[in-house]
C-alpha positions in Angstrom: 129.6 97.9 87.7 126.7 99.5 85.8 123.7 100.1 88.3 120.2 99.9 86.8 117.9 100.0 89.6 118.4 101.0 93.3 114.6 100.2 94.1 113.1 96.9 95.7 109.3 95.4 95.0 107.9 98.6 96.6 109.9 101.8 96.0 113.4 102.0 98.1 114.4 101.3 101.8 117.0 100.9 103.8 118.7 102.0 107.3 118.6 105.5 107.7 121.2 108.0 109.2 122.0 111.5 109.1 124.5 112.6 106.5 126.7 114.1 109.2 127.3 110.7 110.8 128.4 109.2 107.4 131.6 109.4 105.7 130.6 109.7 102.1 130.3 113.0 100.4 126.9 113.0 98.6 123.9 111.0 99.2 124.3 108.6 96.5 127.8 107.3 97.3 126.6 106.8 100.9 124.0 104.8 99.7 126.1 102.8 97.2 128.9 102.4 99.7 127.5 102.2 103.0 123.9 101.0 102.2 122.5 103.8 104.3 119.8 106.2 103.1 120.4 109.9 104.6 117.9 112.9 104.7 119.8 114.4 101.7 118.9 111.2 99.6 115.2 111.6 100.5 115.7 115.3 99.1 117.4 114.1 95.9 115.0 111.3 95.3 111.9 113.2 95.5 113.5 115.9 93.5 114.2 113.6 90.7 111.0 112.0 90.3 109.1 115.5 90.2 111.7 116.5 87.5 110.9 113.1 85.7 107.1 114.1 85.7 107.8 117.5 84.7 110.0 116.5 81.4 107.6 113.9 80.5 104.8 116.8 80.5 102.9 114.5 83.1 103.1 117.6 85.5 103.3 121.5 85.1 105.0 123.8 87.3 103.1 124.2 90.5 100.9 121.0 90.1 100.5 119.1 93.3 102.4 116.5 94.9 101.0 115.0 97.9 103.3 113.9 100.8 102.8 111.9 103.8 104.4 109.7 106.0 104.4 107.0 108.9 105.7 107.8 112.4 109.3 106.6 112.4 111.2 109.8 111.6 110.6 111.5 115.0 112.8 114.1 114.3 111.4 115.4 111.1 114.7 115.5 109.3 114.1 113.0 106.5 110.2 114.2 106.2 111.3 117.9 105.5 113.9 116.9 103.1 111.8 115.1 100.9 109.2 118.2 101.1 112.1 120.3 100.0 113.1 118.1 96.8 109.5 118.5 95.7 109.5 122.2 96.2 112.5 122.7 94.6 111.4 120.7 91.6 108.8 123.4 91.3 105.9 121.3 92.3 103.5 122.5 95.2 104.2 120.1 98.4 100.8 119.2 99.7 101.6 117.5 103.2 99.2 115.5 104.8 101.4 114.4 108.0 101.4 111.2 109.6 98.3 109.1 107.6 98.3 105.3 106.6 99.4 104.8 103.0 95.6 104.1 101.7 94.7 107.5 103.1 97.4 109.2 101.3 97.0 107.6 98.0 93.5 108.3 98.2 93.8 111.8 98.9 96.2 112.1 95.8 93.2 111.2 93.6 91.1 113.4 95.2 93.0 116.3 94.7 94.0 115.4 91.1 97.7 115.5 92.1 100.7 114.3 89.9 101.8 112.0 92.2 102.1 111.1 96.0 105.1 110.1 98.2 104.6 108.0 101.2 107.8 108.0 103.6 107.6 104.5 105.1 109.7 101.4 105.5 106.2 99.4 106.1 106.8 96.4 108.3 110.5 96.9 108.4 112.5 97.8 111.9 112.3 101.1 113.1 115.7 101.6 112.1 114.7 102.0 108.7 112.7 104.3 106.3 111.8 104.3 102.7 109.8 106.0 99.9 106.9 104.8 98.1 105.5 106.5 95.1 101.8 106.4 93.6 101.5 107.9 90.3 98.5 110.5 89.8 95.4 109.7 88.2 96.0 105.9 87.9 97.5 105.3 91.5 99.7 102.8 90.0 103.1 102.2 91.9 106.5 102.4 90.1 107.4 99.6 87.6 111.0 98.3 86.6 111.1 100.7 83.8 110.1 103.6 85.8 112.3 102.5 88.7 115.4 102.3 86.1 114.8 105.8 84.8 114.5 107.3 88.3 117.7 105.5 89.4 119.6 106.8 86.3 118.3 110.3 87.2 119.3 110.1 90.7 122.8 108.9 89.6 123.6 111.6 87.3 122.1 114.7 89.6 124.9 116.9 91.3 123.6 117.1 94.9 126.0 120.2 95.5 124.1 121.9 92.9 120.5 120.7 94.4 121.8 121.8 98.0 121.9 125.3 96.9 118.6 125.2 94.8 115.9 127.7 95.7 112.5 126.6 96.9 110.3 127.6 94.1 107.3 125.3 94.7 104.4 126.3 97.2 104.0 124.5 100.7 100.4 123.9 102.0 99.2 121.4 105.0 96.1 119.5 104.0 96.3 116.9 107.1 92.9 118.0 108.4 91.3 117.6 104.9 93.0 114.2 104.3 92.2 113.0 107.4 88.5 113.9 107.3 88.4 112.3 103.7 89.8 108.9 105.1 87.4 109.0 107.9 84.4 109.5 105.7 85.6 106.9 103.0 85.9 104.4 105.4 82.3 105.3 107.0 80.7 104.7 103.6 79.0 101.5 103.4 79.7 101.0 99.9 83.5 101.1 100.9 83.3 97.9 103.1 81.0 95.0 103.7 80.8 95.1 107.5 77.4 95.6 109.2 78.4 97.1 112.8 75.4 95.1 114.3 76.8 92.0 113.7 79.7 92.7 116.3 77.3 92.6 119.2 79.2 91.0 122.2 82.6 90.8 120.4 85.9 92.2 122.0 88.3 93.4 119.4 91.9 93.9 120.2 93.6 96.2 117.4 97.4 96.4 116.8 98.4 99.7 115.3 102.1 98.5 115.1 102.9 102.0 116.5 102.3 102.9 113.2 100.8 105.4 110.7 97.2 104.3 112.1 98.3 105.1 115.8 96.6 108.6 116.0 93.7 108.0 113.9 92.6 104.1 114.6 89.9 104.9 117.5 88.1 107.4 115.3 88.1 104.9 112.4 86.4 102.2 114.5 83.6 103.7 116.2 81.1 100.8 116.1 79.1 100.9 119.6 78.5 97.3 119.6 81.8 96.1 119.8 84.2 96.4 122.9 87.7 97.7 121.5 91.2 97.5 123.1 93.7 99.5 121.2 97.1 98.4 121.5 100.6 99.6 120.2 99.1 103.1 119.4 102.4 104.9 120.7 105.1 105.7 118.1 107.6 106.6 120.8 107.7 103.0 121.6 109.2 102.2 118.2 107.6 101.3 115.1 106.7 97.2 114.5 108.4 96.8 117.7 107.1 93.7 119.1 104.2 94.7 117.2 102.5 94.5 113.7 102.3 92.0 111.1 105.9 91.0 110.4 106.5 88.5 112.9 103.0 86.7 112.2 104.2 85.8 108.7 103.7 82.2 108.0 102.2 81.6 111.4 98.5 80.0 111.7 98.4 79.5 115.6 100.2 80.6 118.3 100.0 78.6 121.7 99.3 80.1 125.2 102.9 78.8 126.2 104.6 80.7 123.2 102.7 83.8 124.4 103.6 83.6 128.2 107.0 82.2 127.9 108.3 81.6 124.4 108.7 83.3 121.0 106.0 85.7 121.4 106.5 86.5 125.1 106.3 90.5 125.5 103.7 90.9 122.5 101.0 93.1 124.2 98.5 92.3 121.5 98.7 88.7 121.9 98.9 89.0 125.8 95.7 90.7 125.5 94.0 88.4 123.0 94.9 85.5 125.6 93.9 87.2 128.9 90.7 88.4 127.2 90.0 85.0 125.9 90.1 83.2 129.1 88.6 85.9 131.1 85.4 85.2 128.6 85.9 81.4 128.0 82.8 80.4 129.5 81.0 82.8 127.4 82.6 81.7 124.5 81.9 78.1 125.0 78.5 79.0 125.4 78.5 80.8 122.1 78.5 84.2 123.4 80.6 86.7 121.9 83.9 86.4 120.5 87.5 87.6 121.0 88.9 88.9 117.9 92.2 91.1 116.8 93.4 93.2 114.0 97.0 93.8 113.4 98.4 96.3 111.1 101.9 97.0 109.5 103.6 100.3 110.0 101.9 102.2 107.1 98.5 100.3 107.2 98.2 98.8 103.9 98.4 95.2 105.4 96.3 93.4 108.2 96.1 89.9 109.6 93.1 89.0 111.8 93.7 87.2 115.0 90.7 84.8 116.7 91.2 83.2 120.4 90.2 79.7 120.1 88.9 78.6 123.7 88.9 74.8 122.8 92.7 74.9 122.2 93.5 78.0 124.5 95.4 79.6 121.6 95.2 82.7 119.1 94.6 81.8 115.4 96.1 84.0 112.9 94.2 84.3 109.6 96.5 85.4 106.7 96.1 86.8 103.4 95.3 83.6 101.5 92.6 82.8 104.0 91.3 86.3 104.2 91.1 86.4 100.3 89.2 83.2 100.2 86.5 84.1 102.8 86.1 87.6 101.0 85.6 85.4 97.6 83.2 83.3 99.3 81.1 86.0 100.5 81.1 87.6 96.8 80.0 84.3 95.3 77.4 84.0 97.8 75.9 87.6 97.2 76.3 87.8 93.6 75.7 85.7 90.4 77.6 85.9 87.5 77.7 84.7 83.8 81.6 85.0 83.5 83.5 84.6 86.7 85.5 87.8 88.1 89.0 87.9 88.5 90.7 86.6 91.4 95.0 87.6 91.4 97.3 86.4 93.8 101.0 86.0 93.8 103.7 83.3 93.6 104.0 83.5 97.5 100.3 82.2 97.9 99.5 78.6 98.7 98.8 76.8 95.7 95.5 75.6 96.8 94.1 79.1 97.7 93.9 79.7 93.5 92.3 76.4 93.0 89.8 76.8 95.8 88.5 80.1 94.4 88.4 78.6 91.0 86.0 76.0 92.4 83.7 78.8 93.5 83.6 80.2 90.2 86.3 82.8 89.8 88.9 83.3 87.1 92.2 83.2 88.6 95.6 84.7 87.8 99.1 84.5 89.8 101.2 87.7 89.4 105.0 88.5 90.9 105.3 89.3 94.5 104.2 92.9 95.5 100.9 94.7 95.6 101.8 96.9 92.7 101.4 94.0 90.2 97.8 93.6 91.7 97.1 97.3 91.2 97.9 96.8 87.7 95.8 94.1 87.0 93.0 95.9 88.8 93.7 99.0 86.8 94.1 97.0 83.4 90.7 95.7 84.1 89.4 99.1 84.9 90.4 100.1 81.7 89.3 97.5 79.7 85.7 97.6 81.2 85.7 101.6 80.3 86.7 101.0 76.8 84.2 98.3 76.1 81.5 100.9 77.6 83.0 103.7 75.4 83.1 101.3 72.1 79.3 100.9 72.9 78.4 104.4 72.9 81.0 105.9 70.3 81.1 105.2 66.8 83.5 108.1 65.6 86.3 106.5 63.7 88.9 108.8 65.3 88.1 107.3 68.4 88.2 103.5 67.1 91.7 104.1 65.7 92.9 105.7 69.0 91.1 102.9 71.3 93.2 100.2 69.1 96.5 102.3 69.2 96.0 102.2 72.9 95.5 98.4 73.0 98.4 97.8 71.0 100.7 100.1 73.1 99.5 98.2 76.3 100.0 94.7 74.9 103.4 95.5 73.6 104.5 96.6 76.8 103.1 93.5 78.5 104.9 91.2 76.0 108.2 93.0 75.8 108.2 92.9 79.8 109.0 96.6 79.8 106.5 97.3 82.4 106.4 101.2 82.6 103.5 102.9 85.0 103.9 106.1 83.9 103.5 105.2 80.3 100.7 102.9 80.9 99.0 106.0 82.9 99.6 108.4 79.8 98.1 105.8 77.7 95.0 105.0 79.8 94.2 108.7 80.2 94.5 109.4 76.6 91.2 107.5 76.0 89.4 109.4 78.8 91.0 113.0 77.6 89.4 112.3 74.0 86.1 111.4 75.3 86.2 114.6 77.4 87.4 116.9 74.9 84.8 115.4 72.1 82.0 114.1 73.9 81.9 115.6 77.4 82.5 114.6 81.1 79.2 113.2 81.4 80.1 110.3 79.6 83.2 109.8 81.4 81.4 109.9 84.4 78.7 107.4 83.2 81.8 105.0 82.2 82.9 105.2 85.9 79.6 104.3 87.4 79.5 101.5 84.7 82.6 100.0 86.5 81.5 100.5 89.6 78.2 98.5 89.0 79.4 95.6 87.0 79.5 92.2 88.2 80.7 90.2 85.4 84.1 90.2 84.1 85.8 92.4 86.5 88.6 92.4 88.7 87.1 91.4 92.0 90.2 90.6 94.4 93.7 90.9 94.5 95.8 89.3 97.7 99.1 88.4 99.2 99.7 86.0 101.9 101.4 88.7 103.5 98.2 90.4 104.2 97.5 92.8 101.2 93.9 92.2 100.0 92.6 94.5 97.8 88.9 94.9 96.4 86.8 97.5 94.8 86.0 100.9 96.6 84.4 103.8 95.3 85.1 107.7 95.8 82.4 110.0 95.5 83.1 113.1 93.0 79.7 115.2 93.3 77.1 112.6 92.1 79.9 110.3 90.4 81.2 107.2 91.9 84.9 106.4 90.9 86.2 103.3 91.3 89.2 102.9 93.4 91.8 100.1 94.0 94.2 100.8 97.0 96.0 98.5 99.7 93.9 99.2 102.9 94.6 97.3 105.9 91.3 98.4 107.6 89.3 97.8 104.8 90.6 94.4 104.4 90.1 93.8 108.2 86.6 94.9 108.1 85.6 92.8 104.6 87.3 89.6 105.8 85.5 90.0 109.3 82.0 90.5 107.4 82.7 87.5 105.4 83.5 85.2 108.5 80.5 86.4 110.2 78.3 85.6 107.3 79.6 82.3 106.5 80.1 81.0 109.9 77.9 78.7 111.7 76.1 80.5 114.7 78.0 78.5 117.1 81.6 78.5 118.4 82.3 74.8 117.9 86.0 73.1 117.6 85.0 72.6 113.8 84.3 76.7 113.5 88.1 77.4 114.7 89.4 74.7 112.5 87.5 75.9 109.5 88.8 79.5 110.3 92.3 78.4 110.7 92.0 76.2 107.3 89.0 77.2 105.2 90.2 75.2 102.3 92.2 72.1 102.2 95.6 74.1 102.3 98.8 72.7 100.6 102.4 72.7 101.8 103.9 76.3 102.4 107.3 77.3 104.0 109.5 80.2 103.6 113.2 80.1 104.7 114.8 83.8 105.1 118.2 84.4 104.6 119.4 87.8 106.1 122.3 90.2 105.2 122.8 88.8 101.8 124.9 90.0 98.6 121.8 90.4 96.2 124.0 90.3 93.1 124.9 86.9 93.8 121.4 85.8 92.4 121.6 87.8 89.4 121.1 85.9 86.0 124.3 84.5 84.7 126.1 84.6 88.1 128.2 81.4 89.0 126.1 80.9 92.3 122.9 81.3 90.6 123.7 78.7 88.0 125.0 76.3 91.0 121.7 77.2 92.8 119.9 76.0 89.5 121.5 72.9 88.9 121.4 71.9 92.8 117.5 72.7 92.6 117.1 70.5 89.5 119.0 67.6 90.8 116.9 67.3 93.9 113.5 67.9 92.2 114.2 64.6 90.1 110.9 63.1 91.4 109.2 60.2 89.7 106.4 61.1 87.6 107.1 64.8 87.5 108.2 67.4 85.3 110.1 70.3 86.2 109.9 73.6 83.8 112.1 76.8 84.9 109.7 79.8 84.6 111.0 83.4 83.6 108.5 85.7 85.4 107.8 88.8 83.2 107.4 91.1 86.0 110.3 89.8 88.2 113.0 88.0 85.7 115.7 87.9 88.2 113.4 85.4 90.4 114.7 81.8 89.9 111.1 79.8 89.7 110.7 76.2 89.2 107.2 74.7 88.5 106.5 71.0 89.2 104.0 69.5 87.2 102.0 66.3 87.2 100.2 65.2 84.2 100.6 68.8 83.0 99.0 70.4 86.1 100.8 72.2 88.7 101.8 70.1 91.7 104.5 72.4 93.4 106.3 75.7 93.0 110.0 76.1 94.3 111.7 79.6 94.2 114.2 81.8 95.2 114.0 85.8 95.2 115.9 88.4 96.7 113.4 90.6 99.0 112.7 94.0 97.5 111.9 95.5 100.8 114.3 93.8 103.4 118.1 92.9 103.6 117.4 89.3 102.5 116.5 86.6 100.0 114.4 83.4 100.8 113.6 80.0 99.6 110.1 79.5 99.3 108.5 76.1 98.6 104.7 75.5 97.6 102.8 72.4 96.7 100.0 69.8 97.2 100.0 68.5 101.0 101.1 65.0 99.9 104.2 66.4 98.6 105.3 67.7 102.1 108.1 65.2 102.8 109.4 65.7 99.5 109.7 69.6 99.8 110.9 69.5 103.3 113.7 67.2 102.0 114.4 69.6 99.4 114.6 72.3 102.2 116.9 70.5 104.1 119.6 70.5 101.0 118.8 74.0 99.6 118.5 76.3 102.8 121.9 75.6 104.3 123.5 76.1 100.8 121.8 79.7 100.7 122.7 80.4 104.3 126.5 79.4 103.3 126.5 80.9 100.0 124.7 84.2 99.9 125.9 86.1 103.2 127.4 89.5 102.3 130.6 89.0 104.2 131.3 92.9 104.2 127.8 93.7 105.9 128.3 94.6 109.8 125.3 92.6 110.4 126.8 89.5 109.0 129.9 89.8 110.5 128.1 90.3 113.9 125.9 87.2 113.3 128.9 85.1 113.1 130.4 86.6 116.2 127.2 85.9 117.9 127.6 82.2 116.9 131.0 82.2 118.0 130.1 83.4 121.4 127.5 80.4 121.6 129.8 77.9 120.2 130.9 76.5 123.2 127.8 76.5 125.5 124.5 78.7 126.1 125.0 82.6 127.5 122.4 84.5 129.0 124.1 87.7 127.7 125.5 88.2 124.3 128.3 91.1 124.4 129.0 92.9 121.0 130.9 95.9 122.4 133.1 96.5 119.5 133.2 99.7 117.8 132.2 98.4 114.2 129.1 97.1 115.8 128.2 100.3 117.8 125.1 101.2 115.3 123.7 97.8 115.3 120.5 97.0 116.9 121.4 93.7 118.9 117.6 93.3 119.5 117.0 93.1 115.8 119.9 90.9 115.0 118.9 88.4 117.8 115.5 88.4 116.6 116.3 87.8 112.8 118.9 85.1 113.9 116.4 83.6 116.0 112.7 83.6 114.9 113.5 84.0 111.3 116.4 82.0 110.5 116.6 79.6 113.5 120.3 79.9 113.9 119.9 80.5 117.4 117.1 79.9 120.2 116.3 81.2 123.3 115.0 79.3 126.4 113.7 81.8 129.2 117.0 84.2 129.4 119.4 81.8 127.9 120.6 81.9 124.5 122.1 78.8 122.6 123.2 77.6 119.1 121.0 75.8 117.0 122.2 72.8 114.6 121.6 74.9 111.6 123.7 77.7 113.3 126.4 75.0 114.0 126.5 74.1 110.4 126.8 77.8 109.3 129.5 78.4 112.0 131.6 75.2 111.3 131.5 75.8 107.4 132.8 79.5 108.1 135.6 78.4 110.1 136.6 75.5 107.8 136.7 78.3 104.9 138.8 80.7 106.7 
């Protein structure tokens, strides 16, 4: 089988294990046959990418490669191996240790590095790790064509030769400098919108997910007017364990009973939200103060907001769509524009979110899943603004020819769907280099300032429902501001809170909390995951994909509706069907492999009045996915079947997986993904039982055997 690409949506992630505990002879064979990332893989991967930059003349010997991580690698084996890969390639490894992803990518820009490696699996469980890569100068993440080149390079490398290669690159530790830069960056009032005085009387519970924000967050949130409680700031307890954003996805409110006795029992942040809210209930009802929460993911580039509702005695969860709308509304209130700025969200977002921001004057665009596609639009619009500025200042024919060549190259890349971040970065830089060499750096700096000050026809907001919300920030180089676009969970939290505080009525009323929960007329949204899958079964041309497509079309035969199959330029493997009424989007149904987890999912989005139809569709399609796309060779899928068998004849308090083949499986993770994610089983008190969906899966498996 030809392997084109081993990466997912955002770099590479997977279960990690030391090489000595694996049967394969080299890191690539271990990854391909055992689905495990070893410390040797980390060394090979960073080495391969540094070689890519050197051979492309994007970097030279001893250029800088920044590297940092979240705290999940407690032994340091994987982190140190990744550093060795950089140094063996001949680049200088600039180590910044444990820092959030936005701090690492920011420091890369600050020092002019060739690239940055972030060792993280983001919101994934603690038994996983991964590698994100940011390209120097543009701060873009790798696109599919970059991934394919890096994959082929990894597959062709002889690790035995790499194992004995010398460390020729230098090593330096810049943790203190990078930490200081990020604290100063976040303290700069031009990089977030929150007036700290607006938090007077607020109690804020901050959940660091036992992740990268853990050792830093108290120094970042030093607003004296608020009372902070910091939770999940101890990496030893396990990153993302009953903490962080992952379990809050798709949830709009959490009842007191769910926190005290149900699905969210044991979630410290939610327990403290509930306790603090009840303690201050009389004050809240008398419009004195608020009880709020910030919840990050493991590497700190995503955030959800929480708010205690004293009228319903519950905790509200404000996701990415709502936060982005609040931020857009504040921008619209504070600025006027002739041509609306750009608002970008992904196909996972509520269809009504785009419609709502369109109505307040924004241009809207949808892109594929992954903040790398949002960053691409930000970078592209930034380049367009600078290009127009230069064209108004430079009359030289040589420059006019060059800018036309650059524009053509970028257009061809998009039209051919061969997205290549390294090539795009080099192309962007070519104009800037010409201006610097022929006119001078002063004009380059003026172009930066021009972009920072623009209000019309610019990239304004990019968002994912998962909690990525990206807006313009500014990094100071001497007397020059440079525009910066990075996923930053803390910046998102502060901007969202600023918007809510500015837009809200002065009083805590039932209407305020309903507005907070649902700031625009929401549509129908449902996401149904299938874990432990064979992702190749969704490949274009596969028998199962064709069968799935036919099943979807047969069940989308709705009166007065037209269905079109859409091939997404950025993610052609996704099966996407748009439902149109009178030529306008009414619903979207799609199935895609996760690029960050061992799962695929069915996504249903549409107008609220189509809820019954979409629910009916889900009842037919979701069981098909559960029954057809599981990877029968996966130990997790096998353990899942064993759990269903154990619960077949009745509820049980304890589930035993004491078999050698399951020795390395996390039972807690398995039960969590079976219950709260796939709803194959359920827990009531200390007792587990099988659900109707679980019984369907079990009966089908028994019949097929």
